[in-house]
C-alpha positions as CSV (number, residue, x, y, z in Angstrom):
1,M,0.1,0.0,0.0
2,D,1.1,3.6,-0.7
3,N,0.3,6.6,1.6
4,G,-3.2,7.0,0.0
5,G,-4.1,3.4,0.6
6,E,-3.8,2.3,-2.9
7,C,-2.4,-1.1,-3.8
8,V,0.5,-0.8,-6.2
9,V,2.0,-3.8,-8.0
10,K,5.7,-3.1,-8.6
11,P,7.5,-4.6,-11.6
12,R,9.3,-7.8,-10.8
13,W,12.7,-6.3,-11.3
14,Y,12.1,-4.0,-8.4
15,F,12.3,-6.8,-5.9
16,D,15.8,-7.7,-7.3
17,E,17.0,-4.0,-7.2
18,K,19.9,-4.8,-4.9
19,L,20.9,-7.6,-7.2
20,I,20.9,-5.6,-10.4
21,M,22.3,-2.7,-8.9
22,E,25.5,-4.4,-8.2
23,P,28.1,-3.3,-10.9
24,M,27.9,-5.9,-13.8
25,N,27.0,-8.5,-10.9
26,F,29.9,-10.8,-11.9
27,R,29.7,-12.8,-8.7
28,F,26.2,-13.6,-9.4
29,A,26.9,-14.7,-12.9
30,H,29.9,-17.0,-11.8
31,S,27.7,-18.5,-9.0
32,R,25.2,-19.6,-11.7
33,A,27.8,-20.9,-14.2
34,Q,30.2,-22.4,-11.8
35,T,31.4,-26.0,-12.4
36,R,30.9,-28.8,-9.7
37,R,34.7,-28.7,-9.1
38,Q,34.2,-25.1,-8.2
39,F,31.4,-25.5,-6.1
40,L,33.1,-28.3,-4.1
41,Q,36.1,-26.1,-3.7
42,R,34.0,-23.2,-2.2
43,A,31.7,-25.2,-0.1
44,G,34.6,-26.1,2.3
45,L,33.5,-29.7,2.2
46,S,36.3,-32.0,3.6
47,L,35.6,-34.8,1.2
48,G,35.5,-32.4,-1.7
49,S,38.7,-30.8,-0.6
50,V,40.6,-34.2,-0.6
51,A,39.2,-35.2,-3.9
52,L,40.0,-31.9,-5.5
53,G,43.5,-31.2,-4.3
54,G,45.3,-33.1,-7.1
55,L,42.8,-31.9,-9.7
56,L,43.0,-28.2,-8.8
57,A,46.8,-28.4,-8.7
58,R,46.8,-29.9,-12.1
59,D,44.8,-27.1,-13.4
60,A,46.9,-24.5,-11.7
61,N,49.9,-26.1,-13.1
62,A,48.6,-26.3,-16.6
63,A,47.9,-22.7,-16.6
64,A,51.4,-21.8,-15.2
65,I,53.4,-24.2,-17.4
66,S,52.9,-22.2,-20.6
67,K,50.7,-19.3,-22.0
68,S,51.0,-21.1,-25.5
69,P,49.4,-24.7,-25.4
70,M,50.8,-25.1,-28.9
71,A,54.4,-24.7,-27.7
72,M,56.7,-27.6,-28.9
73,K,56.9,-30.5,-26.6
74,P,59.5,-33.1,-26.8
75,P,58.3,-36.7,-28.0
76,T,58.5,-39.4,-25.5
77,L,59.9,-42.1,-28.0
78,P,62.5,-41.6,-30.7
79,G,59.9,-41.1,-33.4
80,R,61.0,-41.0,-37.0
81,A,58.3,-38.7,-38.4
82,K,57.8,-34.9,-37.4
83,N,54.7,-34.2,-39.5
84,I,51.7,-36.2,-41.0
85,I,49.7,-35.6,-44.2
86,Y,46.7,-37.9,-44.1
87,L,44.9,-38.2,-47.5
88,H,41.5,-39.8,-46.8
89,M,39.1,-40.7,-49.6
90,S,35.8,-40.6,-47.9
91,G,33.5,-43.3,-49.0
92,A,35.9,-46.1,-49.2
93,P,37.7,-46.7,-52.6
94,P,37.5,-50.1,-53.9
95,S,40.9,-51.9,-53.4
96,L,40.1,-54.6,-55.7
97,D,39.9,-52.1,-58.4
98,L,43.0,-50.1,-57.5
99,F,45.7,-52.1,-55.7
100,D,44.5,-55.7,-54.7
101,Y,44.8,-57.9,-57.9
102,K,42.5,-61.1,-57.7
103,P,42.8,-63.2,-61.0
104,K,40.6,-65.8,-59.7
105,L,37.8,-63.1,-59.0
106,N,38.2,-62.1,-62.7
107,E,37.9,-65.9,-63.6
108,M,34.7,-66.2,-61.9
109,H,33.2,-62.8,-62.9
110,M,29.5,-62.8,-62.8
111,Q,29.2,-66.2,-61.3
112,P,27.0,-66.8,-58.2
113,C,29.0,-66.2,-55.1
114,P,29.8,-69.5,-53.3
115,D,27.7,-70.2,-50.1
116,E,30.8,-70.5,-48.0
117,V,31.7,-66.8,-48.6
118,L,28.2,-65.6,-47.8
119,R,27.1,-67.8,-44.8
120,G,26.7,-65.8,-41.7
121,Q,27.5,-62.5,-43.4
122,K,25.6,-59.2,-43.2
123,F,25.5,-56.5,-45.8
124,P,24.1,-53.0,-46.0
125,F,22.6,-53.4,-49.3
126,L,23.3,-56.8,-50.9
127,K,20.2,-59.2,-51.2
128,G,19.9,-62.9,-52.0
129,V,22.8,-64.6,-53.7
130,P,25.0,-61.9,-55.5
131,K,27.4,-62.4,-58.2
132,L,31.1,-62.2,-58.1
133,L,32.4,-58.9,-59.7
134,G,36.0,-59.1,-61.3
135,T,37.7,-55.7,-61.9
136,P,36.9,-54.0,-65.2
137,H,40.3,-52.4,-65.1
138,K,43.7,-53.7,-66.1
139,F,46.5,-54.5,-63.7
140,A,50.2,-54.7,-64.0
141,Q,53.2,-54.9,-61.7
142,H,55.6,-51.9,-61.2
143,G,59.0,-51.0,-59.8
144,K,61.4,-53.3,-58.3
145,S,58.9,-54.4,-55.6
146,G,56.5,-55.7,-58.2
147,A,53.5,-54.1,-56.6
148,W,50.3,-54.4,-58.6
149,F,48.3,-51.3,-59.6
150,S,45.3,-50.7,-61.7
151,N,45.7,-48.7,-65.0
152,I,43.4,-46.0,-63.6
153,V,46.2,-44.9,-61.1
154,P,49.2,-44.5,-63.3
155,H,50.9,-41.8,-61.3
156,M,50.5,-43.8,-58.1
157,A,51.9,-46.9,-59.7
158,A,55.1,-44.8,-60.5
159,L,55.5,-44.7,-56.6
160,A,55.8,-48.5,-56.2
161,D,59.2,-48.3,-54.7
162,E,58.3,-45.4,-52.4
163,T,55.0,-46.8,-50.9
164,C,54.5,-49.2,-48.1
165,F,51.2,-51.2,-48.7
166,I,49.0,-52.6,-45.9
167,R,46.9,-55.0,-47.7
168,S,45.1,-56.6,-44.6
169,M,43.4,-53.6,-42.9
170,W,40.4,-54.6,-40.9
171,T,37.6,-52.6,-39.2
172,D,34.5,-53.5,-37.3
173,Q,32.5,-50.7,-38.8
174,F,30.5,-51.0,-42.1
175,N,28.7,-47.7,-42.2
176,H,30.6,-44.5,-43.4
177,S,30.1,-42.1,-40.4
178,P,30.9,-44.6,-37.6
179,A,33.8,-46.0,-39.6
180,E,35.4,-42.6,-40.1
181,L,34.9,-41.7,-36.5
182,F,36.5,-44.9,-35.4
183,L,39.4,-44.5,-37.7
184,F,40.1,-40.8,-36.8
185,T,38.9,-40.6,-33.1
186,G,39.0,-44.1,-31.9
187,T,35.3,-44.5,-31.3
188,Q,32.3,-44.9,-33.5
189,R,30.4,-42.1,-31.6
190,A,30.9,-38.4,-32.1
191,G,32.7,-36.5,-29.1
192,A,35.9,-38.0,-28.8
193,A,39.3,-36.3,-29.8
194,S,40.6,-36.6,-33.4
195,M,44.0,-38.1,-34.4
196,G,45.3,-34.7,-35.5
197,S,44.1,-33.2,-32.1
198,W,46.0,-36.0,-30.2
199,V,49.2,-35.3,-32.0
200,T,49.2,-31.7,-31.6
201,Y,48.2,-32.0,-28.0
202,G,51.3,-34.5,-27.5
203,L,54.0,-32.5,-29.6
204,G,52.6,-28.9,-30.2
205,S,53.7,-27.1,-33.4
206,E,56.8,-25.7,-34.8
207,N,55.0,-22.6,-36.2
208,Q,53.2,-20.5,-33.6
209,D,51.8,-18.3,-36.4
210,L,49.8,-21.2,-37.9
211,P,47.4,-23.6,-36.5
212,G,49.1,-26.9,-35.7
213,F,46.2,-29.0,-37.3
214,V,44.8,-27.7,-40.5
215,V,41.9,-29.6,-42.4
216,L,41.4,-29.2,-46.3
217,L,38.3,-30.4,-48.0
218,S,37.5,-31.4,-51.6
219,G,34.8,-33.4,-53.4
220,G,32.0,-30.9,-52.9
221,T,31.0,-31.7,-49.4
222,D,32.2,-32.5,-45.8
223,P,33.2,-36.1,-45.2
224,T,30.2,-38.4,-44.1
225,G,31.6,-38.4,-40.4
226,G,31.3,-34.6,-40.3
227,K,33.4,-32.1,-38.4
228,S,33.9,-34.3,-35.6
229,L,36.5,-36.1,-37.6
230,W,38.8,-33.2,-36.7
231,G,37.3,-32.0,-33.4
232,S,39.1,-31.9,-30.1
233,G,36.6,-33.9,-28.1
234,F,37.7,-33.8,-24.4
235,L,41.0,-32.2,-25.2
236,P,41.2,-28.3,-24.7
237,S,39.7,-27.0,-27.9
238,V,42.9,-25.1,-29.0
239,Y,44.0,-28.6,-30.3
240,Q,40.9,-29.0,-32.8
241,G,41.6,-28.9,-36.6
242,V,41.2,-25.6,-38.3
243,Q,39.3,-26.0,-41.5
244,C,40.9,-23.9,-44.3
245,R,40.0,-23.2,-48.1
246,T,42.2,-23.1,-51.1
247,S,39.5,-21.0,-52.9
248,G,38.5,-17.5,-51.7
249,A,39.5,-16.4,-48.2
250,P,41.4,-19.3,-46.5
251,I,39.8,-19.0,-43.2
252,L,36.3,-17.2,-43.0
253,Y,35.8,-14.2,-40.8
254,S,39.4,-13.8,-40.1
255,E,39.6,-10.3,-41.4
256,N,38.9,-7.2,-39.4
257,P,35.4,-6.0,-39.6
258,P,34.7,-2.6,-41.3
259,G,36.0,0.3,-39.3
260,M,38.5,-1.6,-37.3
261,D,42.1,-1.4,-38.4
262,R,45.2,-3.7,-37.1
263,Q,46.1,-1.3,-34.4
264,S,42.6,-1.2,-33.0
265,R,42.5,-4.9,-33.3
266,R,45.6,-5.0,-31.2
267,R,44.4,-2.7,-28.4
268,S,41.2,-4.6,-28.1
269,L,43.1,-8.0,-27.9
270,D,45.3,-6.6,-25.3
271,K,42.4,-5.7,-23.1
272,L,40.5,-9.0,-23.8
273,R,44.0,-11.0,-22.7
274,E,44.1,-8.9,-19.4
275,L,40.4,-10.2,-18.5
276,N,41.1,-13.6,-19.6
277,E,44.3,-13.9,-17.7
278,A,42.5,-12.6,-14.6
279,E,39.7,-15.2,-15.2
280,A,42.4,-18.0,-15.7
281,K,44.0,-17.2,-12.5
282,L,40.9,-17.2,-10.5
283,Y,39.1,-20.2,-11.9
284,G,42.0,-22.3,-13.5
285,D,39.8,-23.3,-16.5
286,P,42.0,-24.5,-19.2
287,E,39.4,-23.3,-21.8
288,T,40.2,-19.8,-20.8
289,L,43.9,-20.3,-22.0
290,T,42.4,-21.6,-25.2
291,R,40.5,-18.5,-25.7
292,I,43.7,-16.4,-25.1
293,E,45.7,-18.5,-27.6
294,Q,42.9,-18.6,-30.4
295,Y,42.5,-14.7,-30.2
296,E,46.2,-14.2,-30.6
297,L,46.6,-17.0,-33.2
298,A,43.8,-15.4,-35.3
299,Y,45.7,-12.0,-35.0
300,R,48.9,-13.5,-36.2
301,M,47.3,-15.5,-39.0
302,Q,45.8,-12.3,-40.6
303,I,49.6,-11.8,-41.7
304,T,50.9,-15.4,-42.3
305,V,47.8,-17.1,-43.7
306,P,47.4,-15.2,-46.9
307,D,51.0,-15.8,-47.9
308,V,51.3,-19.3,-47.1
309,F,48.0,-20.2,-48.8
310,D,49.0,-18.3,-52.0
311,I,49.9,-21.4,-54.4
312,S,50.5,-18.8,-57.3
313,K,53.8,-18.1,-55.5
314,E,55.0,-21.6,-56.5
315,P,56.9,-22.2,-59.8
316,E,54.8,-23.0,-62.7
317,Y,56.5,-26.4,-63.0
318,I,55.5,-27.3,-59.4
319,R,52.0,-26.4,-59.9
320,E,51.9,-28.4,-63.2
321,M,53.3,-31.4,-61.4
322,Y,50.4,-31.4,-59.0
323,G,47.9,-30.3,-61.7
324,A,47.0,-27.4,-59.4
325,K,45.3,-24.1,-60.6
326,P,45.2,-21.3,-58.1
327,G,41.6,-20.3,-57.1
328,E,40.2,-23.8,-57.4
329,G,38.9,-25.8,-54.4
330,S,40.5,-29.1,-55.8
331,F,42.2,-32.1,-54.3
332,A,45.2,-31.0,-56.4
333,N,45.3,-27.5,-54.8
334,N,45.0,-29.3,-51.3
335,C,47.9,-31.6,-51.9
336,L,50.2,-28.5,-52.9
337,Q,48.9,-26.6,-50.0
338,A,49.6,-29.5,-47.6
339,R,53.2,-29.5,-48.5
340,R,53.5,-25.7,-48.1
341,L,51.9,-26.0,-44.6
342,I,54.2,-28.8,-43.6
343,E,57.1,-26.9,-44.8
344,K,56.2,-24.0,-42.6
345,G,56.1,-26.1,-39.4
346,V,52.3,-27.4,-39.2
347,R,52.2,-30.6,-37.5
348,F,49.1,-32.3,-38.9
349,V,47.5,-31.7,-42.4
350,Q,44.4,-33.6,-43.1
351,L,42.8,-33.9,-46.5
352,F,39.4,-35.2,-47.1
353,D,38.1,-35.9,-50.7
354,W,34.4,-37.0,-50.7
355,G,32.9,-39.0,-53.4
356,W,34.3,-42.5,-53.3
357,D,31.1,-44.5,-52.5
358,M,31.0,-46.8,-55.5
359,H,27.7,-48.6,-55.0
360,G,27.1,-48.7,-58.8
361,T,23.5,-47.3,-58.6
362,A,24.3,-44.6,-61.3
363,S,27.0,-43.8,-63.7
364,S,28.4,-41.3,-61.3
365,N,29.2,-44.0,-58.7
366,D,29.9,-47.0,-60.8
367,L,33.2,-48.8,-61.6
368,L,33.4,-48.0,-65.3
369,S,33.0,-44.2,-65.2
370,G,32.7,-42.9,-61.6
371,L,35.7,-44.5,-60.3
372,P,38.1,-43.6,-63.2
373,M,36.8,-40.0,-62.8
374,K,37.6,-39.9,-59.0
375,C,41.0,-41.5,-59.6
376,K,41.7,-38.7,-62.2
377,E,41.0,-36.2,-59.6
378,V,43.5,-37.5,-57.0
379,D,46.0,-39.8,-58.7
380,R,48.3,-37.3,-60.0
381,A,48.3,-35.0,-57.1
382,S,48.9,-37.8,-54.5
383,A,52.0,-38.9,-56.5
384,A,53.2,-35.3,-56.9
385,L,53.0,-34.8,-53.2
386,V,55.3,-37.8,-52.4
387,N,57.8,-36.9,-55.0
388,D,57.8,-33.3,-54.1
389,L,58.4,-34.0,-50.3
390,K,61.1,-36.5,-51.5
391,Q,63.0,-33.9,-53.7
392,R,63.0,-31.3,-50.9
393,G,64.4,-33.7,-48.2
394,M,61.1,-33.6,-46.5
395,L,59.8,-37.3,-46.8
396,E,61.8,-38.8,-44.3
397,D,60.3,-36.6,-41.6
398,T,56.7,-36.5,-43.1
399,L,54.4,-39.6,-42.9
400,V,51.9,-39.6,-45.7
401,I,48.9,-41.9,-45.4
402,W,46.3,-42.7,-48.3
403,G,43.3,-44.7,-47.9
404,G,39.6,-45.0,-46.9
405,E,37.5,-46.0,-43.9
406,F,36.7,-49.6,-45.0
407,G,36.7,-51.9,-48.0
408,R,34.3,-53.1,-50.8
409,T,32.8,-56.3,-51.6
410,P,34.1,-58.7,-54.3
411,M,30.4,-59.1,-55.5
412,N,28.3,-56.8,-57.5
413,E,25.7,-55.0,-55.7
414,A,23.1,-54.5,-58.4
415,R,20.7,-52.6,-56.1
416,N,17.3,-52.6,-57.2
417,G,18.4,-54.4,-60.4
418,S,20.8,-51.7,-61.4
419,T,22.8,-52.7,-64.5
420,F,25.9,-50.4,-63.4
421,L,28.8,-52.1,-61.6
422,G,29.4,-51.4,-58.1
423,R,30.5,-52.7,-54.7
424,D,28.8,-52.8,-51.3
425,H,30.5,-51.8,-48.0
426,H,32.9,-54.3,-46.7
427,P,34.8,-54.2,-43.1
428,N,36.6,-57.5,-43.5
429,C,39.6,-56.2,-45.4
430,F,40.9,-53.2,-47.4
431,T,44.2,-51.6,-48.5
432,I,45.9,-48.3,-47.6
433,W,49.3,-47.1,-48.4
434,M,51.8,-44.9,-46.7
435,A,55.3,-43.2,-47.5
436,G,58.0,-41.5,-45.8
437,G,58.1,-41.2,-42.0
438,G,60.0,-44.2,-41.2
439,V,58.0,-46.9,-42.9
440,K,59.5,-49.3,-45.4
441,P,59.5,-48.2,-49.0
442,G,58.6,-50.6,-51.8
443,F,57.1,-53.0,-49.3
444,S,53.6,-54.7,-49.0
445,Y,52.4,-56.2,-45.8
446,G,49.4,-58.6,-45.2
447,A,47.3,-60.5,-47.8
448,T,43.6,-61.4,-48.6
449,D,42.2,-64.5,-50.1
450,D,41.5,-65.2,-53.8
451,F,38.4,-63.3,-53.8
452,G,39.7,-60.4,-51.8
453,Y,36.9,-61.2,-49.2
454,H,38.9,-62.3,-46.0
455,I,42.3,-61.6,-44.6
456,V,44.7,-64.7,-44.7
457,Q,47.9,-63.1,-43.6
458,N,48.8,-60.3,-40.9
459,K,45.6,-58.7,-40.0
460,V,46.0,-54.9,-39.1
461,T,43.2,-53.4,-37.2
462,V,42.3,-49.7,-37.1
463,R,43.6,-49.7,-33.5
464,D,47.0,-51.2,-34.8
465,L,47.2,-48.4,-37.5
466,Q,46.5,-45.7,-34.9
467,A,49.1,-47.2,-32.6
468,T,51.6,-47.2,-35.4
469,I,51.0,-43.6,-36.3
470,L,51.5,-42.5,-32.9
471,N,54.7,-44.6,-32.5
472,Q,56.2,-43.0,-35.7
473,M,55.4,-39.6,-34.2
474,G,57.4,-40.4,-31.0
475,L,54.3,-41.0,-28.9
476,D,53.8,-44.1,-26.9
477,P,50.2,-45.2,-27.9
478,H,49.7,-47.2,-24.6
479,K,50.8,-44.5,-22.2
480,F,49.9,-41.3,-24.2
481,S,46.4,-40.3,-22.5
482,F,44.3,-37.6,-21.2
483,P,42.2,-38.0,-17.9
484,Y,38.5,-37.5,-18.5
485,L,35.4,-39.0,-16.9
486,G,37.4,-40.8,-14.5
487,L,39.5,-42.7,-17.2
488,N,42.9,-42.1,-19.0
489,Q,41.4,-41.6,-22.4
490,R,43.6,-42.8,-25.4
491,L,43.2,-42.7,-29.2
492,I,43.6,-46.6,-29.2
493,G,40.8,-46.9,-26.9
494,P,40.9,-48.5,-23.3
495,T,42.4,-52.0,-24.0
496,N,45.7,-53.1,-25.4
497,E,44.2,-54.3,-28.8
498,G,46.2,-51.7,-30.7
499,Q,49.8,-52.7,-31.4
500,V,52.5,-51.0,-33.3
501,V,53.0,-52.9,-36.7
502,K,56.8,-53.1,-36.4
503,Q,57.2,-55.2,-39.6
504,I,56.4,-52.2,-41.8
505,L,58.9,-49.8,-40.2
506,A,62.2,-49.1,-41.7
């Protein structure tokens, strides 16, 4: 009631007047946003204090060790490689039409698949009793190693004595997205840390003016597994891959907004840094350090990125070797860009080329026209990358990997009566190749049966591949971990299934 006896309903904010009158009310904001760890710390609970002592000390130490999370760190093992370029063919290229020659399969072309092959097997799309499908392409042996290559990859064939084949890869995933996630993050579900994030977390980067982990895309769209394939998951987000482009602005929104020059940007970042450093000191949140680093990296990249991404500065004969043309968003441009990034000290470059899902439901994804078209887009540049690294003395320090997420069946899919030739998903076996980085050149490891259906010699799992890659980078795959959700998380998973494939190492 007021003095006149009239009832006055005051606005809701009035009753919170004391609250909203506090300057900016930072304490209230933090009390609402505080983490469980911060709550236990402030609650004074003896049990919480005991449990949190080590965790809080670890966070404080992490904040004090370095203001640059991407600073170089020494490897824990005598690794042979310093950098990685991973060429991933999203959709799973058919090894039987590229690298794994099977004369008997050709002899039994279009004959019903034997029952002993089909018994107990499940396929995403194959129905009934499918027919065996020999390759429509010609194979020949190349180099001193005598490795078999299809005629639709002539440039890769010239690498016969530089490449190390693993012909006995195996995965337990037969759909694209979970298979790609498993390959690059160690789990078939989104949310784990990617391989590139693990490597940069463990080793840092040689160039503090560029991201340590760069992602380049071609083929017209993202890989099926999505952006989680280069996410940092539970690791600090400073280690996630930075997606760049080879046409247009390399990184979107990296330029200053209208009305702000570089000096103004510097002043604003200095003030932001002061606030973030105060926040980091008070709360010990590693993501605050990430925020500081990313602001600073973005500022430095405004100068470095335009130069390193300008492939027009390369000699014409180098661009011709790759088949690269400035301004295009092509796989060839990405390969040349990958070499330039590695040359500048970037630790991990991941290329994803989409469009390798050769089911044979149309001419665009059949073995007679779709597959040769995709091979033409990547064959020349893949070989040029290896040769270019070698001629610059960089191949021995750079591990190059080429492959997909699983294999393809030796049977014709013929989905819904399609007359195009295509192959269904097949996790039981597939082929990848590697070069440089301490692997044996001109070497083949593992083998499949006469139909290319099962592994008959030296099975290599995805976990084994991950363990071998980490080992070559000087990181112990069994000890290299990050504490999260009460576990020491690892790229190779919680068991000791993943083992280094020592037989392929030089």
